[in-house]
C-alpha positions, 0 to 999 in steps of 0.5 A: 900564410901561416897554419892558423890563417889557413884553417881560419879561411877554410872555416869561414868558407865552410860557414859561407857555403852552409849559409848559402845552402840553408838559404837556398833550400827553402826557396828550392823546396817551395818552388818544387812544391809550387810546380807540382801543385800547378801540374796537378791543377792543370791535369785536373782541369784537362780531365774535367774540361777536355778539349773539343774533338777535331772532325775528320773525313773517313774514306767513306765520306763520313765525319768522325771526331778525333780526341786528343789524349791527355795523360797526366802522371799521378803527382804527389804534392809534398807537405809545405815547408812549415809542416815539414819543419814541424814534423807534420807530414800529412798529405791532402787530396789523396785519390780514392783507393790510393795511398802514399808509398813508403818513403825515406828521409832523403825522399822527405827532404826532396819532396819525392813521394809516389802513389800506390794502390791502397790495398791495406784498406786505409783511407788517407783522406779520412785519417791523419795516420800515414797509411804508408806506415801501416802493415800491408796485407799479403799480395800475390806474386807479381808477373815478371814484366816491367810496368809502364810507370812507377805506380804498381798495377792493382791486378795482373793476369796471364791469358789462357786458351778458352778462358775469359778475362773479366774487365769493367763489367765485360769479358773477352778472350786472348790467345794464350800467354798474353800478360795484362797489367791493370792500373786504376786511374788516380783521378777518375777511377777508370781502368788502364790496361797494358797487354803484352806478349812478353816484357819486351813487346810494346803490346797494346792498351785498353782504356775503360772509359777512354780519353780518346785517341787522336790523329790529325789528318788520320784516315780510316783504312778498314772497319767492321762491326758486330753487336752483342747484349750484356745484362739487358743492354745492347752494345756494339764492338767495332774493329778498325785500322787507321793511319796518319801521315808520318805514323805507322798504322794502328788498330782500334777496338771500340766497345760502346752503346749505339746512340742516335746521331752518333758517328761510329767513333763518337765518344758518347756511349763509349765504354772501352777502347783498345788500341795498338800498332798494326803488327801481326801478333797485335792484330791476332790478339785484338781480333780474338778480343773483338770476336769474343767481347761480351 
């Protein structure tokens, strides 16, 4: 083989590889976009039509419904390939109070976008201007702990002794030094809070309103309840310890409006649910919340 034949063969090989890439990319991009579309539709269907609870028997003989958690990540469906080729990068169905985070050229090619809180006040669903290109307002310094997912918290706080924390129309106290990261639900607008004593601690979560927490064959080990009135409305707060085969014990703090015919842990009328593993520091923190919630 002479030198001319060698370079000719390499050129032909390069052209073949280039053609294969050009043919494969549209198929991959379309399939990836379809997969994300199906994922979003399934999440919306689950959140709109949650599965029925499973009834279980507590040690005192009462029946309590157990709800399964359906945690759907905030997935961005990228623009269609036709829109991408036209340079028409517009996103549809952007959740309220959310925006598309800034993205690079590589992110555009891979359809790799993420949601973030729309702190700039830009409503993406009401404009064809990309909200991510608008200047963001100044924000307070974030606390030095890692959030549970790529979406940044809309609010952070650190507890102090004797200082109430406001959340979802209620207030409560915690032992000093606990950090809270507040996240807005991308679909329903509810709140999810991760509370940690430090960045390496599993901590516990607060959901207002909750999707529910479920264990098959779970057993309620202990339960206590108090009542309080806020804004002329009566509420109950229940502090409970549960366990299930193969699982470590968990603490639950329910805040709800008692309604006739509801069992202690019925979802009807439930406003907030706090849950965390049964460790001494979590018990202390959640008990402080239970006693001070109002």
